[in-house]
Backbone as CSV, one residue per row, in Angstrom:
resi,resn,N_x,N_y,N_z,CA_x,CA_y,CA_z,C_x,C_y,C_z
1,MET,114.648,18.308,127.127,115.515,17.452,127.936,115.022,17.581,129.422
2,PRO,114.691,16.455,130.030,114.152,16.567,131.460,115.258,17.043,132.371
3,GLU,114.739,17.760,133.435,115.735,18.336,134.413,116.267,17.208,135.281
4,ASP,117.563,17.386,135.704,118.216,16.390,136.547,117.501,16.472,137.955
5,PRO,116.868,15.373,138.401,116.122,15.394,139.720,117.098,15.448,140.908
6,THR,118.357,15.170,140.714,119.344,15.225,141.813,119.479,16.617,142.372
7,PRO,119.197,16.843,143.659,119.324,18.169,144.219,120.798,18.615,144.252
8,ARG,120.969,19.837,143.820,122.362,20.356,143.842,122.779,20.824,145.201
9,ARG,123.971,20.481,145.546,124.466,20.813,146.862,124.812,22.335,146.888
10,LYS,124.288,23.051,147.836,124.641,24.463,147.923,126.041,24.611,148.460
11,ARG,126.684,25.596,147.796,128.081,25.872,148.255,128.039,26.612,149.566
12,ALA,128.829,26.163,150.567,128.895,26.879,151.796,129.505,28.231,151.611
13,PRO,128.961,29.226,152.327,129.522,30.611,152.173,130.964,30.662,152.566
14,ALA,131.715,31.448,151.889,133.174,31.589,152.161,133.328,32.190,153.503
15,MET,134.341,31.660,154.291,134.652,32.154,155.508,135.323,33.554,155.453
16,SER,134.941,34.429,156.250,135.591,35.783,156.200,137.080,35.648,156.769
17,THR,137.851,36.646,156.419,139.255,36.633,156.882,139.302,36.578,158.376
18,GLU,138.485,37.356,159.022,138.556,37.346,160.475,138.125,36.081,161.082
19,ASP,137.069,35.439,160.572,136.596,34.145,161.045,137.684,33.071,160.749
20,ARG,138.382,33.134,159.602,139.467,32.245,159.313,140.600,32.401,160.284
21,ARG,140.927,33.659,160.657,141.993,33.894,161.573,141.602,33.331,162.965
22,GLU,140.367,33.511,163.378,139.979,32.985,164.694,139.983,31.508,164.728
23,ALA,139.621,30.821,163.628,139.621,29.386,163.552,141.066,28.913,163.611
24,ILE,141.991,29.524,162.960,143.390,29.138,162.984,143.978,29.284,164.406
25,VAL,143.623,30.414,165.060,144.123,30.677,166.368,143.640,29.510,167.353
26,ALA,142.302,29.228,167.190,141.706,28.193,168.037,142.403,26.877,167.868
27,ALA,142.743,26.524,166.662,143.471,25.263,166.361,144.938,25.305,166.826
28,THR,145.524,26.480,166.840,146.912,26.672,167.182,147.192,26.606,168.720
29,LEU,146.207,27.166,169.490,146.498,27.284,170.895,146.880,25.989,171.624
30,PRO,146.129,24.862,171.443,146.568,23.653,172.123,147.903,23.200,171.667
31,LEU,148.257,23.407,170.369,149.653,23.010,169.892,150.675,23.876,170.481
32,LEU,150.339,25.212,170.749,151.278,26.108,171.306,151.639,25.699,172.744
33,PHE,150.618,25.321,173.485,150.825,24.872,174.860,151.672,23.608,174.906
34,GLU,151.656,22.794,173.874,152.316,21.523,173.848,153.735,21.719,173.262
35,HIS,153.852,22.456,172.221,155.215,22.530,171.553,155.878,23.888,171.653
36,GLY,155.191,24.959,172.178,155.770,26.205,172.207,155.943,26.795,170.776
37,ALA,156.979,27.554,170.630,157.272,28.208,169.360,157.728,27.205,168.314
38,ASN,158.049,25.979,168.707,158.509,24.954,167.767,157.380,24.346,167.011
39,VAL,156.191,24.739,167.297,155.018,24.159,166.516,155.308,24.567,164.998
40,THR,154.893,23.713,164.081,155.127,24.012,162.712,153.827,24.409,162.086
41,THR,153.892,25.130,160.979,152.729,25.491,160.248,152.022,24.295,159.627
42,SER,152.726,23.260,159.371,152.165,22.056,158.865,151.259,21.377,159.974
43,GLN,151.737,21.424,161.209,150.932,20.879,162.287,149.700,21.713,162.496
44,ILE,149.848,23.053,162.431,148.753,24.011,162.568,147.693,23.745,161.431
45,ALA,148.107,23.600,160.263,147.215,23.483,159.117,146.427,22.145,159.297
46,LYS,147.138,21.122,159.669,146.450,19.802,159.904,145.393,19.859,160.999
47,ALA,145.803,20.552,162.152,144.810,20.667,163.196,143.582,21.576,162.780
48,ALA,143.858,22.489,161.936,142.742,23.399,161.460,141.969,22.917,160.304
49,GLY,142.490,21.764,159.665,141.792,21.149,158.586,141.908,22.047,157.291
50,ILE,143.028,22.697,157.149,143.157,23.593,155.967,144.522,23.313,155.316
51,ALA,144.679,23.905,154.129,145.998,23.761,153.482,147.017,24.680,154.125
52,GLU,148.232,24.277,154.144,149.289,25.106,154.882,149.332,26.547,154.324
53,GLY,149.149,26.669,153.037,149.141,28.021,152.429,148.096,28.948,152.975
54,THR,146.983,28.346,153.446,145.932,29.216,153.968,146.370,29.915,155.287
55,VAL,147.238,29.238,155.991,147.774,29.930,157.224,148.459,31.222,156.855
56,PHE,149.226,31.245,155.789,150.001,32.430,155.384,149.115,33.469,154.657
57,ARG,147.903,33.046,154.240,146.997,34.012,153.678,146.262,34.741,154.832
58,ALA,146.221,34.084,156.012,145.497,34.727,157.133,146.501,35.526,158.028
59,PHE,147.774,35.001,158.068,148.800,35.649,158.881,150.028,35.843,158.020
60,LYS,150.799,36.912,158.180,151.922,37.117,157.342,153.048,36.188,157.545
61,ASP,153.175,35.613,158.819,154.119,34.622,159.151,153.754,33.962,160.464
62,LYS,154.543,32.950,160.849,154.220,32.271,162.091,154.396,33.083,163.311
63,GLN,155.294,34.097,163.259,155.547,34.955,164.312,154.255,35.791,164.640
64,GLU,153.591,36.258,163.582,152.393,37.012,163.889,151.260,36.110,164.414
65,LEU,151.181,34.880,163.902,150.210,33.959,164.465,150.453,33.706,165.977
66,ILE,151.709,33.485,166.279,152.004,33.132,167.704,151.673,34.415,168.552
67,ALA,152.035,35.577,168.139,151.735,36.822,168.814,150.213,36.993,169.001
68,THR,149.414,36.627,168.019,148.002,36.676,168.117,147.463,35.706,169.146
69,CYS,148.058,34.532,169.149,147.690,33.522,170.175,147.960,33.946,171.518
70,VAL,149.140,34.595,171.752,149.532,35.133,173.064,148.554,36.150,173.564
71,ARG,148.104,37.048,172.660,147.166,38.087,173.055,145.826,37.433,173.430
72,GLU,145.474,36.360,172.772,144.250,35.671,173.107,144.277,35.072,174.468
73,VAL,145.412,34.435,174.783,145.559,33.775,176.098,145.594,34.877,177.168
74,LEU,146.173,35.997,176.965,146.186,37.088,177.940,144.857,37.762,178.192
75,GLN,143.930,37.577,177.289,142.584,38.184,177.505,141.935,37.677,178.753
76,VAL,141.357,38.544,179.560,140.796,38.136,180.795,139.298,38.212,180.813
77,ASP,138.694,38.325,179.623,137.256,38.500,179.545,136.477,37.305,180.221
78,ALA,136.905,36.053,179.957,136.185,34.972,180.607,136.167,35.016,182.159
79,GLU,137.347,35.433,182.700,137.479,35.602,184.141,136.544,36.725,184.705
80,LEU,136.542,37.792,183.905,135.652,38.931,184.285,134.215,38.502,184.338
81,GLY,133.830,37.673,183.389,132.474,37.189,183.425,132.145,36.345,184.618
82,LEU,133.070,35.504,185.038,132.878,34.701,186.282,132.747,35.582,187.470
83,ILE,133.597,36.649,187.588,133.544,37.498,188.737,132.313,38.305,188.748
84,GLU,131.818,38.757,187.558,130.553,39.457,187.488,129.438,38.576,187.988
85,ASP,129.430,37.282,187.687,128.412,36.400,188.203,128.531,36.275,189.703
86,ALA,129.733,36.329,190.287,129.880,36.219,191.679,129.264,37.357,192.462
87,ARG,129.002,38.467,191.811,128.449,39.637,192.495,127.018,39.314,192.974
88,GLN,126.388,38.292,192.473,125.091,37.897,192.865,125.050,36.982,194.074
89,VAL,126.209,36.516,194.519,126.346,35.636,195.667,126.216,36.464,196.946
90,GLU,125.541,35.912,197.941,125.211,36.669,199.127,126.482,36.952,200.025
91,HIS,127.200,35.910,200.340,128.235,36.043,201.321,129.624,36.434,200.723
92,LEU,130.287,37.352,201.359,131.617,37.825,200.884,132.612,36.638,200.658
93,ALA,132.652,35.793,201.648,133.611,34.645,201.545,133.394,33.859,200.266
94,ASP,132.102,33.660,199.959,131.838,32.860,198.758,132.132,33.689,197.459
95,ARG,131.887,34.968,197.529,132.262,35.803,196.406,133.716,35.771,196.162
96,LEU,134.534,35.774,197.252,135.940,35.795,197.092,136.459,34.439,196.645
97,SER,135.733,33.393,196.914,136.161,32.031,196.384,136.080,32.065,194.843
98,TRP,134.982,32.657,194.292,134.872,32.796,192.873,136.077,33.601,192.325
99,ALA,136.346,34.682,192.979,137.384,35.545,192.467,138.742,34.852,192.520
100,ILE,139.063,34.144,193.560,140.372,33.448,193.641,140.398,32.357,192.668
101,SER,139.334,31.579,192.406,139.428,30.559,191.378,139.646,31.134,189.971
102,ALA,138.928,32.295,189.710,139.102,32.930,188.362,140.563,33.466,188.244
103,ALA,141.071,34.118,189.267,142.465,34.676,189.178,143.482,33.602,189.101
104,SER,143.320,32.594,189.879,144.260,31.422,189.838,144.335,30.757,188.435
105,GLY,143.096,30.527,187.880,143.057,29.975,186.566,143.769,30.791,185.487
106,TYR,143.527,32.101,185.643,144.192,33.029,184.654,145.642,32.980,184.781
107,LEU,146.168,33.060,186.005,147.654,33.119,186.233,148.256,31.728,185.778
108,ASP,147.599,30.627,186.059,148.113,29.314,185.661,148.203,29.245,184.144
109,ARG,147.163,29.637,183.478,147.128,29.671,182.030,148.208,30.486,181.398
110,THR,148.318,31.725,181.842,149.324,32.638,181.251,150.756,32.200,181.550
111,TRP,150.958,31.789,182.781,152.305,31.350,183.187,152.736,30.112,182.431
112,LYS,151.765,29.226,182.185,152.123,27.965,181.447,152.538,28.276,180.030
113,LEU,151.766,29.201,179.429,152.139,29.534,178.041,153.438,30.349,177.953
114,VAL,153.697,31.240,178.869,154.902,32.004,178.921,156.084,31.024,179.130
115,GLY,155.975,30.070,179.977,157.004,29.142,180.282,157.353,28.291,179.028
116,VAL,156.353,27.700,178.352,156.652,26.870,177.240,157.151,27.619,176.047
117,LEU,156.735,28.928,175.886,157.291,29.780,174.832,158.801,30.085,175.155
118,ARG,159.066,30.443,176.402,160.406,30.742,176.811,161.308,29.589,176.585
119,ASP,160.914,28.352,176.971,161.700,27.190,176.871,161.967,26.836,175.474
120,SER,161.097,27.243,174.499,161.273,26.945,173.099,161.950,28.152,172.324
121,GLY,162.428,29.087,173.128,163.277,30.203,172.576,162.472,31.233,171.889
122,TYR,161.225,31.450,172.278,160.398,32.504,171.716,160.686,33.814,172.479
123,HIS,160.954,34.879,171.829,161.159,36.201,172.466,160.228,37.211,171.821
124,PRO,159.201,37.600,172.442,158.211,38.530,171.903,158.810,39.860,171.605
125,GLN,158.326,40.504,170.649,158.762,41.886,170.313,157.847,42.844,171.043
126,HIS,158.436,43.563,172.011,157.772,44.536,172.830,157.581,45.838,172.083
127,GLY,156.438,46.430,172.373,156.175,47.734,171.727,157.117,48.817,172.273
128,GLU,157.216,49.887,171.616,158.063,50.988,171.906,157.631,51.572,173.349
129,GLY,158.646,51.754,174.172,158.346,52.299,175.511,157.926,51.306,176.560
130,GLY,157.546,50.079,176.064,157.112,49.024,177.031,155.880,49.403,177.795
131,HIS,155.555,48.728,178.919,154.344,48.965,179.679,154.743,49.783,180.891
132,LYS,153.802,50.636,181.288,154.008,51.436,182.473,152.864,51.031,183.471
133,GLY,153.296,50.649,184.687,152.316,50.267,185.671,151.841,48.870,185.419
134,PRO,150.856,48.430,186.193,150.320,47.046,186.116,149.831,46.814,184.696
135,PRO,149.994,45.544,184.211,149.435,45.181,182.917,147.913,45.452,182.848
136,VAL,147.479,45.843,181.715,146.072,46.262,181.511,145.074,45.188,181.993
137,GLU,145.337,43.954,181.581,144.381,42.848,181.941,144.342,42.585,183.400
138,MET,145.444,42.756,184.113,145.465,42.569,185.549,144.700,43.738,186.219
139,GLN,144.841,44.913,185.671,144.138,46.041,186.174,142.551,45.827,186.071
140,ARG,142.193,45.305,184.889,140.787,45.025,184.717,140.311,43.969,185.729
141,LEU,141.120,42.953,185.951,140.738,41.899,186.911,140.597,42.501,188.331
142,SER,141.566,43.346,188.658,141.557,43.972,190.005,140.323,44.840,190.200
143,GLU,139.923,45.576,189.197,138.816,46.497,189.313,137.496,45.670,189.428
144,ARG,137.444,44.597,188.757,136.199,43.816,188.852,136.108,43.096,190.160
145,ILE,137.286,42.589,190.694,137.317,41.996,191.994,136.887,43.020,193.072
146,ALA,137.378,44.212,192.946,136.972,45.291,193.943,135.515,45.492,194.050
147,SER,134.801,45.238,192.932,133.357,45.395,192.995,132.650,44.388,193.911
148,LEU,133.353,43.280,194.180,132.774,42.242,195.027,132.793,42.674,196.488
149,PHE,133.638,43.677,196.818,133.659,44.135,198.219,132.649,45.181,198.568
150,GLU,132.050,45.792,197.522,131.255,46.965,197.732,130.079,46.747,198.726
151,PRO,129.368,45.570,198.665,128.313,45.428,199.647,128.787,45.390,201.089
152,ASP,130.056,45.089,201.278,130.634,44.975,202.644,131.589,46.148,202.943
153,ALA,131.607,47.149,202.133,132.561,48.194,202.285,132.445,48.960,203.593
154,HIS,131.251,48.951,204.202,130.970,49.687,205.454,131.686,49.023,206.603
155,ARG,132.070,47.756,206.490,132.728,47.106,207.645,134.154,46.723,207.301
156,MET,134.773,47.333,206.264,136.111,47.023,205.932,137.110,48.063,206.487
157,ARG,138.338,47.589,206.725,139.410,48.483,207.162,140.079,49.189,206.077
158,VAL,139.996,48.669,204.853,140.574,49.371,203.678,139.595,49.475,202.633
159,ASP,139.925,50.321,201.608,138.885,50.530,200.512,138.863,49.322,199.598
160,PRO,137.823,49.098,198.863,137.724,47.871,197.944,138.885,47.753,196.949
161,GLN,139.363,48.841,196.460,140.435,48.750,195.477,141.698,48.137,196.060
162,LEU,142.078,48.624,197.258,143.225,48.036,197.949,142.929,46.658,198.383
163,ALA,141.756,46.341,198.823,141.378,44.995,199.208,141.570,44.025,198.042
164,ALA,141.172,44.469,196.806,141.327,43.642,195.643,142.756,43.404,195.302
165,ARG,143.591,44.402,195.423,145.035,44.296,195.072,145.704,43.310,196.087
166,LEU,145.348,43.421,197.350,145.877,42.556,198.350,145.489,41.082,198.130
167,LEU,144.223,40.904,197.722,143.740,39.524,197.411,144.522,38.981,196.227
168,LEU,144.718,39.760,195.157,145.469,39.307,194.028,146.933,38.996,194.379
169,GLY,147.512,39.807,195.265,148.882,39.511,195.721,148.945,38.174,196.449
170,LEU,147.940,37.853,197.212,147.928,36.559,197.929,147.774,35.466,196.915
171,VAL,146.930,35.571,195.983,146.673,34.579,194.860,148.019,34.393,194.093
172,PHE,148.629,35.491,193.741,149.828,35.464,192.982,150.975,34.677,193.709
173,THR,151.232,35.020,194.925,152.274,34.341,195.676,151.937,32.899,195.959
174,ASN,150.674,32.598,196.083,150.274,31.171,196.312,150.622,30.243,195.160
175,ARG,150.637,30.909,193.910,150.971,30.097,192.739,152.424,29.867,192.513
176,MET,153.271,30.557,193.317,154.693,30.479,193.134,155.251,29.243,193.903
177,GLN,155.867,28.332,193.188,156.315,27.131,193.802,157.756,26.815,193.336
178,GLY,158.512,26.045,194.042,159.794,25.618,193.674,160.834,26.784,193.743
179,ASP,162.147,26.473,193.442,163.172,27.505,193.378,163.191,28.399,194.631
180,GLY,163.116,27.682,195.814,163.180,28.349,197.069,161.898,28.795,197.659
181,PHE,160.734,28.642,196.938,159.450,29.048,197.413,158.729,27.852,198.132
182,GLY,159.182,26.681,198.004,158.550,25.500,198.570,157.546,24.978,197.626
183,ASP,156.932,23.825,198.048,155.962,23.105,197.182,154.545,23.181,197.672
184,SER,154.332,23.711,198.868,153.022,23.692,199.417,152.222,24.946,198.951
185,THR,150.955,24.727,198.684,150.006,25.788,198.318,148.734,25.707,199.110
186,ALA,148.015,26.759,199.262,146.680,26.722,199.954,145.606,26.529,198.934
187,ASP,144.610,25.817,199.297,143.441,25.690,198.313,142.603,26.952,198.457
188,THR,141.527,27.075,197.687,140.763,28.235,197.660,140.121,28.550,199.004
189,ASP,139.576,27.525,199.584,138.884,27.786,200.965,139.958,28.273,201.993
190,GLN,141.107,27.738,201.969,142.206,28.167,202.864,142.619,29.604,202.617
191,LEU,142.708,29.952,201.307,143.094,31.303,200.968,142.055,32.318,201.515
192,VAL,140.736,32.007,201.328,139.708,32.868,201.831,139.851,33.018,203.310
193,GLU,140.026,31.961,204.024,140.158,31.951,205.469,141.309,32.792,205.894
194,LEU,142.460,32.616,205.283,143.696,33.365,205.591,143.530,34.819,205.299
195,TYR,142.898,35.113,204.165,142.737,36.489,203.714,141.810,37.253,204.725
196,LEU,140.674,36.638,205.112,139.716,37.329,205.966,140.089,37.327,207.451
197,HIS,140.796,36.293,207.802,140.984,36.120,209.343,142.456,35.964,209.721
198,GLY,143.413,35.945,208.811,144.847,35.869,209.173,145.310,34.383,209.288
199,VAL,146.524,34.272,209.746,147.169,32.970,209.784,147.086,32.349,211.210
200,LEU,146.628,33.128,212.226,146.542,32.564,213.539,145.178,31.950,213.785
201,ARG,145.180,30.827,214.496,143.829,30.172,214.810,143.088,31.057,215.787
202,GLY,141.861,30.884,215.804,140.983,31.772,216.659,141.190,31.485,218.174
203,ASP,141.768,30.350,218.596,141.919,30.044,220.016,143.231,30.565,220.544
204,GLN,143.901,31.468,219.762,145.264,31.987,220.262,145.215,33.455,220.247
């Protein structure tokens, strides 16, 4: 009997559990920003292109999936990479512009997610004992920003670590709006100017 000339389609390799979890998280994140904790596993499955039961084979329940998504959003690795690239920039003011943009983007992202989750009634389960001191990711961000000051440390009034904390404080308060804080914010260039030279104009 002659062989069938039709080529057989090769079966795609099965996705590992970790890869499946990452794909589900990637599909869930936009929905989480839109719907908060009210997102359904049916919506998640449709966005991920999988059966709803697959979600529960990768995660024990929706609570675990949301917690995993929150940890993903809180990761600061992308911002650390941007700041690392900024170390190659010659002028301090330009390096600080990169740092401010990275830190502002991180705060906006995390605050947006925290807000939508809170509004949808999500209450994360905190680990025993809670956190002591600054959150780990913000510490990592501060340490990397401190490295931007090292080439100019000889002409600074404070050490790079304190300079980084003060810069982050300025970025943090600049993102606070409404509820008595006002609606005005400074753009990146203004923040750099205020940080390096203060609020007074040079002619006074």
